[in-house]
All heavy atoms as an XYZ file, in Angstrom:
666
protein
N      -6.822      4.932     -8.196
C      -7.913      4.799     -7.271
C      -7.412      5.055     -5.870
O      -6.408      4.539     -5.452
C      -8.533      3.414     -7.280
C      -9.550      3.302     -8.352
O      -9.909      4.288     -8.989
N     -10.162      2.182     -8.506
N      -8.129      5.845     -5.109
C      -7.707      6.093     -3.675
C      -8.844      5.532     -2.839
O      -9.995      5.343     -3.214
C      -7.699      7.557     -3.501
C      -6.504      8.233     -4.080
C      -6.448      9.737     -3.764
N      -6.624      9.911     -2.360
C      -5.640     10.272     -1.507
N      -4.441     10.575     -2.009
N      -5.835     10.501     -0.232
N      -8.359      5.167     -1.564
C      -9.358      4.797     -0.618
C     -10.165      5.973     -0.176
O      -9.651      7.066     -0.205
C      -8.635      4.350      0.701
C      -8.066      2.941      0.627
C      -6.647      2.781      0.803
C      -8.757      1.809      0.592
C      -6.068      1.503      0.880
C      -8.333      0.571      0.607
C      -6.888      0.416      0.720
O      -6.350     -0.838      0.737
N     -11.400      5.827      0.218
C     -12.032      6.833      0.960
C     -11.251      7.191      2.254
O     -10.441      6.318      2.759
C     -13.366      6.251      1.395
C     -13.570      5.110      0.483
C     -12.268      4.571      0.173
N     -11.261      8.445      2.700
C     -10.378      8.871      3.777
C     -10.457      8.060      5.003
O      -9.403      7.733      5.576
C     -10.855     10.291      4.176
C      -9.996     11.391      3.461
C     -10.264     12.712      3.944
O     -10.178     12.955      5.180
O     -10.476     13.672      3.166
N     -11.674      7.548      5.381
C     -11.686      6.680      6.602
C     -11.137      5.340      6.454
O     -10.510      4.850      7.247
C     -13.220      6.542      7.039
C     -14.091      5.983      5.969
O     -13.805      6.097      4.814
O     -15.011      5.235      6.387
N     -11.217      4.809      5.100
C     -10.632      3.556      4.930
C      -9.070      3.645      4.786
O      -8.355      2.697      5.099
C     -11.167      2.918      3.587
C     -12.653      2.658      3.594
C     -13.153      1.854      4.701
N     -12.688      0.496      4.711
C     -12.908     -0.404      5.637
N     -13.641     -0.159      6.671
N     -12.488     -1.649      5.488
N      -8.637      4.747      4.239
C      -7.141      4.962      4.197
C      -6.543      5.103      5.520
O      -5.437      4.516      5.778
C      -6.963      6.362      3.387
C      -5.481      6.534      2.999
C      -5.315      7.642      2.040
O      -6.186      8.026      1.273
O      -4.231      8.245      2.085
N      -7.240      5.726      6.423
C      -6.687      5.856      7.803
C      -6.773      4.439      8.502
O      -5.797      4.063      9.204
C      -7.593      6.819      8.659
N      -7.751      3.675      8.161
C      -7.864      2.375      8.741
C      -6.682      1.412      8.131
O      -6.005      0.709      8.908
C      -9.147      1.621      8.361
C      -9.377      0.171      8.863
C      -9.341      0.060     10.285
C     -10.659     -0.380      8.321
N      -6.446      1.483      6.816
C      -5.377      0.702      6.190
C      -4.046      1.090      6.863
O      -3.192      0.371      7.054
C      -5.385      1.034      4.694
N      -3.794      2.487      7.043
C      -2.475      2.904      7.571
C      -2.396      2.344      8.944
O      -1.210      2.031      9.438
C      -2.480      4.448      7.589
C      -2.134      4.965      6.188
O      -1.573      4.195      5.394
O      -2.491      6.058      5.952
N      -3.478      2.292      9.795
C      -3.438      1.720     11.141
C      -3.095      0.277     11.123
O      -2.253     -0.124     12.000
C      -4.860      1.968     11.828
C      -4.866      3.352     12.476
C      -5.957      3.419     13.380
N      -5.612      2.704     14.683
C      -6.524      2.161     15.521
N      -7.871      2.330     15.254
N      -6.116      1.581     16.668
N      -3.651     -0.414     10.212
C      -3.396     -1.848     10.126
C      -1.936     -1.984      9.788
O      -1.298     -2.908     10.527
C      -4.276     -2.617      8.981
C      -3.742     -4.010      8.727
C      -5.703     -2.547      9.416
N      -1.258     -1.279      8.903
C       0.103     -1.389      8.603
C       0.926     -1.115      9.865
O       1.857     -1.816     10.194
C       0.477     -0.452      7.399
C       2.059     -0.442      7.241
C      -0.153     -1.006      6.096
N       0.592     -0.036     10.584
C       1.283      0.397     11.749
C       1.204     -0.730     12.832
O       2.196     -0.977     13.476
C       0.818      1.766     12.248
C       1.166      2.123     13.747
C       2.588      2.071     13.998
O       3.426      2.296     13.150
O       2.925      1.842     15.232
N       0.052     -1.243     13.012
C      -0.061     -2.271     13.997
C       0.647     -3.475     13.687
O       1.296     -4.103     14.537
C      -1.585     -2.615     14.287
C      -2.423     -1.462     14.851
S      -4.164     -1.823     14.673
C      -4.566     -2.256     16.323
N       0.761     -3.808     12.516
C       1.470     -5.007     12.117
C       2.991     -4.840     11.982
O       3.735     -5.552     12.715
C       1.104     -5.501     10.634
C       1.767     -6.614     10.017
C       1.475     -7.862     10.778
N       2.144     -8.995     10.249
C       2.186    -10.218     10.602
N       1.411    -10.486     11.632
N       2.771    -11.143      9.999
N       3.495     -3.766     11.483
C       4.875     -3.460     11.376
C       5.432     -2.721     12.576
O       6.630     -3.052     12.979
C       5.208     -2.713     10.107
C       4.879     -3.534      8.852
C       5.144     -2.855      7.568
O       5.553     -1.642      7.626
O       4.974     -3.485      6.509
N       4.727     -1.749     13.089
C       5.237     -1.069     14.174
C       5.126     -1.674     15.609
O       5.932     -1.540     16.424
N       3.973     -2.420     15.747
C       3.772     -3.164     17.021
C       3.896     -4.639     16.964
O       3.803     -5.267     17.984
C       2.388     -2.690     17.489
C       2.184     -1.228     17.670
C       0.756     -0.892     18.032
O       0.032     -1.557     18.574
N       0.315      0.396     17.619
N       4.095     -5.169     15.783
C       4.272     -6.630     15.613
C       3.010     -7.450     16.051
O       3.203     -8.583     16.292
N       1.822     -6.869     15.866
C       0.637     -7.577     16.215
C       0.318     -8.626     15.090
O       0.655     -8.431     13.885
C      -0.490     -6.628     16.367
C      -0.315     -5.678     17.566
S      -1.661     -4.381     17.557
C      -3.093     -5.456     18.077
N      -0.458     -9.741     15.520
C      -0.921    -10.670     14.509
C      -2.093    -10.017     13.874
O      -2.727     -9.144     14.429
C      -1.262    -12.003     15.260
O      -2.399    -11.721     16.091
C      -0.030    -12.623     16.019
N      -2.558    -10.560     12.661
C      -3.651    -10.181     12.043
C      -4.960    -10.360     12.911
O      -5.790     -9.647     12.863
C      -3.775    -10.699     10.575
C      -2.732    -10.178      9.689
C      -1.693    -11.067      9.179
C      -2.692     -8.881      9.346
C      -0.815    -10.627      8.419
C      -1.723     -8.383      8.484
C      -0.715     -9.253      8.045
N      -5.004    -11.453     13.628
C      -6.010    -11.841     14.397
C      -6.187    -10.715     15.600
O      -7.282    -10.262     15.869
C      -5.988    -13.147     15.102
N      -5.054    -10.364     16.155
C      -5.084     -9.377     17.274
C      -5.501     -8.001     16.699
O      -6.221     -7.272     17.305
C      -3.648     -9.233     17.801
N      -5.009     -7.738     15.526
C      -5.386     -6.427     14.797
C      -6.908     -6.389     14.624
O      -7.578     -5.369     14.904
C      -4.644     -6.272     13.475
C      -3.103     -6.013     13.740
C      -5.171     -5.073     12.683
C      -2.260     -6.163     12.522
N      -7.421     -7.502     14.067
C      -8.864     -7.530     13.801
C      -9.675     -7.351     15.066
O     -10.608     -6.687     15.117
C      -9.180     -8.849     13.033
N      -9.255     -8.045     16.130
C      -9.886     -7.976     17.397
C      -9.971     -6.561     17.876
O     -11.068     -5.996     18.349
C      -9.284     -8.945     18.435
O      -9.404    -10.265     17.938
C     -10.010     -8.854     19.737
N      -8.828     -5.894     17.893
C      -8.656     -4.586     18.445
C      -9.516     -3.628     17.655
O     -10.322     -2.880     18.212
C      -7.237     -4.128     18.509
C      -7.060     -2.654     18.701
C      -6.525     -2.170     19.935
N      -5.581     -2.970     20.675
C      -4.242     -2.718     20.742
N      -3.756     -1.735     20.073
N      -3.484     -3.469     21.473
N      -9.419     -3.736     16.357
C     -10.140     -2.786     15.472
C     -11.619     -3.093     15.584
O     -12.484     -2.097     15.599
C      -9.698     -2.831     14.120
C      -8.259     -2.351     13.836
C      -7.911     -2.540     12.350
C      -8.166     -0.828     14.158
N     -12.061     -4.331     15.678
C     -13.525     -4.662     15.874
C     -14.018     -4.104     17.142
O     -15.188     -3.580     17.129
C     -13.713     -6.134     15.807
C     -15.118     -6.592     15.972
N     -16.104     -6.433     14.992
C     -15.748     -7.117     17.032
C     -17.193     -6.854     15.545
N     -17.011     -7.323     16.683
N     -13.268     -4.196     18.178
C     -13.646     -3.560     19.414
C     -13.900     -2.059     19.386
O     -14.691     -1.444     20.081
C     -12.606     -3.930     20.634
C     -12.617     -5.368     20.961
C     -11.372     -5.688     21.857
O     -10.455     -4.941     22.029
N     -11.436     -6.959     22.505
N     -13.052     -1.458     18.483
C     -13.198     -0.039     18.264
C     -14.399      0.388     17.292
O     -14.471      1.585     17.065
C     -11.808      0.599     17.829
C     -10.783      0.389     18.865
C      -9.449      0.828     18.318
O      -9.303      1.377     17.195
O      -8.409      0.595     19.127
N     -14.941     -0.634     16.776
C     -16.137     -0.305     15.857
C     -15.763     -0.391     14.383
O     -16.625     -0.104     13.509
N     -14.479     -0.657     14.020
C     -14.194     -0.803     12.572
C     -14.778     -2.009     11.991
O     -15.072     -3.001     12.575
C     -12.661     -0.801     12.451
N     -15.148     -1.848     10.743
C     -15.694     -2.953      9.918
C     -14.838     -3.235      8.687
O     -14.074     -2.405      8.259
C     -17.116     -2.622      9.481
O     -17.036     -1.457      8.648
C     -18.042     -2.345     10.661
N     -15.051     -4.335      8.165
C     -14.464     -4.697      6.874
C     -15.095     -4.085      5.714
O     -15.936     -3.260      5.919
N     -14.804     -4.633      4.541
C     -15.392     -4.135      3.379
C     -16.946     -4.219      3.407
O     -17.470     -5.262      3.857
C     -14.929     -4.783      2.137
N     -17.550     -3.198      2.883
C     -19.039     -3.189      2.818
C     -19.726     -3.456      4.119
O     -20.752     -4.145      4.267
C     -19.544     -4.027      1.774
C     -19.080     -3.660      0.424
C     -19.509     -4.709     -0.619
N     -18.517     -4.829     -1.704
C     -17.474     -5.597     -1.649
N     -17.173     -6.356     -0.693
N     -16.637     -5.606     -2.636
N     -19.093     -3.120      5.351
C     -19.685     -3.249      6.652
C     -19.604     -4.598      7.231
O     -20.114     -4.842      8.268
N     -18.878     -5.530      6.660
C     -18.757     -6.864      7.197
C     -17.842     -6.907      8.429
O     -17.143     -5.911      8.734
C     -18.083     -7.784      6.209
N     -18.047     -7.825      9.209
C     -17.249     -7.996     10.493
C     -15.819     -8.126     10.100
O     -15.482     -8.940      9.251
C     -17.731     -9.233     11.277
O     -19.098     -9.018     11.638
C     -16.927     -9.276     12.549
N     -14.998     -7.393     10.753
C     -13.545     -7.365     10.494
C     -12.877     -8.654     11.125
O     -12.955     -8.777     12.371
C     -12.855     -6.093     10.898
C     -11.448     -5.957     10.510
C     -11.280     -6.015      8.992
C     -10.849     -4.727     11.095
N     -12.338     -9.521     10.347
C     -11.525    -10.699     10.958
C     -10.148    -10.616     10.468
O      -9.750     -9.749      9.798
C     -12.307    -12.018     10.530
C     -12.390    -12.133      8.977
O     -11.859    -11.412      8.328
O     -13.019    -13.161      8.668
N      -9.401    -11.683     10.852
C      -7.988    -11.790     10.542
C      -7.764    -11.757      8.955
O      -6.810    -11.117      8.564
C      -7.312    -12.969     11.180
N      -8.607    -12.441      8.253
C      -8.466    -12.493      6.866
C      -8.759    -11.081      6.323
O      -7.992    -10.716      5.367
C      -9.475    -13.471      6.233
C      -9.340    -13.646      4.809
C     -10.422    -14.750      4.338
C     -10.343    -14.917      2.894
N     -11.393    -15.881      2.334
N      -9.639    -10.389      6.806
C      -9.857     -8.989      6.324
C      -8.847     -8.144      6.723
O      -8.446     -7.182      5.788
N      -8.247     -8.228      7.905
C      -7.078     -7.428      8.217
C      -5.892     -7.648      7.303
O      -5.235     -6.633      6.876
C      -6.750     -7.646      9.641
N      -5.724     -8.959      7.016
C      -4.605     -9.230      6.130
C      -4.800     -8.692      4.660
O      -3.883     -8.055      4.127
C      -4.416    -10.794      5.984
C      -3.412    -11.122      4.940
C      -2.089    -10.951      5.173
C      -3.797    -11.712      3.720
C      -1.031    -11.315      4.166
C      -2.923    -12.003      2.697
C      -1.580    -11.819      2.982
O      -0.619    -12.079      2.065
N      -6.008     -8.736      4.259
C      -6.345     -8.161      2.906
C      -6.149     -6.712      2.921
O      -5.590     -6.141      1.918
C      -7.889     -8.495      2.664
O      -8.179     -7.947      1.349
N      -6.556     -5.974      3.919
C      -6.280     -4.497      4.023
C      -4.786     -4.213      3.947
O      -4.348     -3.291      3.211
C      -6.955     -3.928      5.234
C      -8.486     -4.020      5.185
C      -6.466     -2.499      5.481
C      -9.225     -3.709      6.434
N      -4.061     -5.040      4.766
C      -2.658     -4.912      4.895
C      -1.942     -5.114      3.483
O      -1.156     -4.286      3.050
C      -2.045     -5.796      5.875
C      -0.548     -5.903      5.981
C       0.156     -4.982      6.727
C       0.174     -6.825      5.416
C       1.567     -4.932      6.829
C       1.599     -6.872      5.414
C       2.245     -5.924      6.249
O       3.616     -5.996      6.204
N      -2.274     -6.200      2.914
C      -1.714     -6.587      1.623
C      -1.887     -5.554      0.605
O      -0.989     -5.026     -0.232
C      -2.208     -7.914      1.177
C      -1.694     -8.386     -0.150
C      -2.346     -9.731     -0.468
C      -3.756     -9.654     -0.756
N      -4.475    -10.829     -1.196
N      -3.180     -5.023      0.384
C      -3.502     -4.040     -0.519
C      -2.846     -2.681     -0.221
O      -2.402     -2.027     -1.161
C      -5.096     -3.872     -0.598
C      -5.722     -5.079     -1.197
C      -7.264     -4.920     -1.078
C      -7.815     -6.243     -1.641
N      -9.329     -6.289     -1.415
N      -2.828     -2.273      0.958
C      -2.119     -0.983      1.293
C      -0.729     -1.080      1.005
O      -0.147     -0.092      0.547
C      -2.354     -0.656      2.808
C      -1.897      0.671      3.154
C      -2.755      1.706      2.434
N      -2.411      3.039      2.850
C      -2.723      4.149      2.258
N      -3.420      4.081      1.111
N      -2.366      5.375      2.702
N       0.033     -2.166      1.334
C       1.442     -2.311      1.055
C       1.693     -2.232     -0.430
O       2.629     -1.624     -0.869
C       2.041     -3.604      1.672
C       2.033     -3.610      3.101
C       3.012     -2.610      3.692
C       4.471     -3.077      3.460
N       5.395     -2.169      4.036
N       0.920     -2.933     -1.256
C       1.030     -2.893     -2.679
C       0.817     -1.475     -3.270
O       1.581     -1.014     -4.069
C      -0.026     -3.872     -3.351
N      -0.172     -0.730     -2.658
C      -0.440      0.664     -3.092
C       0.756      1.510     -2.797
O       1.163      2.332     -3.573
C      -1.670      1.114     -2.425
C      -1.905      2.592     -2.590
C      -2.457      3.093     -3.792
C      -1.649      3.545     -1.568
C      -2.771      4.438     -3.943
C      -1.893      4.867     -1.761
C      -2.363      5.342     -2.915
O      -2.652      6.641     -3.124
N       1.284      1.329     -1.578
C       2.457      2.161     -1.132
C       3.603      1.893     -1.978
O       4.414      2.787     -2.347
C       2.680      1.978      0.391
C       1.615      2.568      1.270
C       1.912      2.156      2.669
C       1.491      4.094      1.129
N       3.865      0.653     -2.332
C       5.079      0.237     -3.179
C       4.907      0.829     -4.581
O       5.966      1.359     -5.075
C       5.061     -1.327     -3.259
N       3.700      0.853     -5.140
C       3.499      1.513     -6.442
C       3.758      2.979     -6.303
O       4.301      3.593     -7.256
C       2.138      1.192     -6.983
C       1.920     -0.158     -7.483
C       0.577     -0.230     -8.235
N      -0.625      0.284     -7.550
C      -1.338     -0.377     -6.662
N      -1.150     -1.585     -6.445
N      -2.469      0.310     -6.059
N       3.450      3.592     -5.287
C       3.533      5.043     -5.212
C       4.969      5.532     -4.953
O       5.343      6.656     -5.211
C       2.698      5.586     -4.047
C       1.171      5.317     -4.190
C       0.458      6.402     -4.633
N       0.893      7.692     -3.970
C       0.403      8.898     -4.284
N      -0.490      9.026     -5.286
N       0.780      9.919     -3.664
N       5.787      4.586     -4.353
C       7.138      4.966     -3.960
C       8.257      4.522     -4.883
O       9.318      4.773     -4.746
C       7.538      4.495     -2.606
O       7.356      3.138     -2.448
C       6.581      5.179     -1.567
N       7.871      3.595     -5.859
C       8.900      3.063     -6.768
C       9.319      4.118     -7.733
O       8.469      5.001     -8.188
C       8.425      1.760     -7.412
C       7.329      2.009     -8.412
C       6.873      0.715     -8.983
O       6.994     -0.442     -8.385
O       6.251      0.695    -10.139
N      10.611      4.190     -7.994
C      11.026      5.263     -8.995
C      10.519      5.072    -10.298
O      10.175      3.994    -10.898
C      12.566      5.046     -8.941
C      12.849      3.687     -8.563
C      11.716      3.271     -7.633
N      10.236      6.238    -10.989
C       9.752      6.241    -12.377
C      10.921      5.863    -13.260
O      12.000      6.507    -13.155
C       9.164      7.600    -12.648
C       7.940      7.914    -11.779
C       8.708      7.683    -14.193
C       7.416      9.371    -11.910
N      10.596      4.986    -14.207
C      11.650      4.611    -15.205
C      11.162      4.980    -16.595
O       9.986      4.754    -16.965
C      11.966      3.156    -15.115
C      12.531      2.702    -13.725
C      12.797      1.320    -13.745
O      12.614      0.530    -14.676
N      13.229      0.800    -12.561
N      12.062      5.645    -17.345
C      11.702      6.009    -18.699
C      12.491      5.213    -19.692
O      13.670      4.748    -19.382
C      11.987      7.532    -18.886
C      11.197      8.429    -18.036
C      11.639      8.875    -16.906
C       9.891      8.834    -18.448
C      10.876      9.698    -16.123
C       9.179      9.589    -17.689
C       9.626     10.065    -16.482
O       8.870     10.948    -15.786
N      11.996      4.919    -20.824
C      12.734      4.106    -21.853
C      12.451      4.904    -23.172
O      11.390      5.204    -23.533
C      12.108      2.769    -21.904
C      12.789      1.940    -22.947
C      12.146      0.473    -22.947
N      12.542     -0.146    -24.221
C      12.093     -1.285    -24.510
N      11.380     -2.030    -23.654
N      12.419     -1.855    -25.644
N      13.488      5.138    -23.793
C      13.579      5.797    -25.067
C      14.247      4.849    -26.086
O      15.271      4.450    -26.011
C      14.277      7.166    -25.088
C      13.675      7.977    -24.068
C      14.281      7.752    -26.490
C      14.467      9.395    -23.765
N      13.511      4.562    -27.164
C      13.950      3.611    -28.230
C      14.020      4.454    -29.583
O      13.402      5.413    -29.758
C      12.938      2.549    -28.494
C      12.899      1.581    -27.329
O      13.851      1.361    -26.591
O      11.778      0.971    -27.079
N      14.956      3.889    -30.420
C      15.108      4.359    -31.794
C      15.912      5.747    -31.860
O      15.658      6.419    -32.795
N      16.773      6.021    -30.926
C      17.498      7.218    -30.924
C      18.876      6.889    -31.280
O      19.520      5.995    -30.763
C      17.516      7.923    -29.477
C      16.102      8.287    -29.126
C      18.411      9.185    -29.548
C      15.344      9.286    -30.031
N      19.470      7.633    -32.212
C      20.884      7.447    -32.662
C      21.575      8.722    -32.358
O      21.122      9.841    -32.727
C      20.946      7.044    -34.100
C      22.458      6.902    -34.528
C      20.236      5.756    -34.387
N      22.779      8.705    -31.748
C      23.502      9.807    -31.363
C      24.791      9.805    -32.292
O      25.640      8.910    -32.184
C      23.848     10.030    -29.859
C      24.686     11.152    -29.575
C      22.665      9.892    -29.103
N      24.971     10.834    -33.039
C      26.178     10.945    -33.887
C      27.134     11.970    -33.258
O      26.789     13.034    -32.812
C      25.877     11.410    -35.354
C      24.972     10.360    -35.972
C      23.622     10.582    -36.046
C      25.521      9.248    -36.616
C      22.728      9.655    -36.753
C      24.725      8.331    -37.262
C      23.376      8.588    -37.331
O      22.582      7.639    -37.973
N      28.489     11.641    -33.260
C      29.367     12.646    -32.666
C      29.494     13.821    -33.580
O      29.354     13.780    -34.763
C      30.726     11.955    -32.671
C      30.568     10.732    -33.556
C      29.122     10.441    -33.700
N      29.829     15.048    -33.121
C      30.008     16.268    -33.869
C      31.326     16.100    -34.684
O      32.356     15.567    -34.150
C      30.069     17.441    -33.019
C      28.762     17.791    -32.351
C      28.937     19.128    -31.650
N      27.604     19.529    -31.107
C      27.522     20.676    -30.508
N      28.477     21.510    -30.337
N      26.315     21.008    -30.061
N      31.274     16.686    -35.849
C      32.590     16.644    -36.602
C      33.577     17.569    -36.060
O      33.232     18.673    -35.669
C      32.280     17.072    -38.047
C      31.391     16.008    -38.802
C      31.218     16.450    -40.251
C      30.404     15.465    -40.978
N      30.175     15.644    -42.401
N      34.754     16.986    -35.899
C      35.958     17.904    -35.459
C      36.036     17.942    -33.940
O      36.922     18.626    -33.431
N      35.160     17.352    -33.213
C      35.307     17.309    -31.733
C      35.306     15.974    -31.260
O      34.571     15.002    -31.761
C      34.048     18.067    -31.098
C      34.003     19.464    -31.319
C      33.004     20.241    -30.523
C      33.037     21.642    -30.751
N      32.270     22.411    -29.815
N      36.228     15.624    -30.306
C      36.326     14.235    -29.746
C      35.076     13.820    -29.019
O      34.352     14.573    -28.511
C      37.548     14.272    -28.895
C      37.856     15.731    -28.697
C      37.127     16.539    -29.731
């Protein structure tokens, strides 16, 4: 599942404001609210909403960047005859 483009940009901004600028979630919510951003389904964006956006975006990015791990079971490898 992907965010709609405008929500994806908002989520990236929340992460940047938190990690890049060290802003609190309350300050992030205030700034974004002043710029006209809203929370889910048009709700007023508050600190709790900013934290929720941040948490979900970080989880999404972690899933996308973790290395793929493969597991193969039930395989037996026999050495070739006559070769070490």
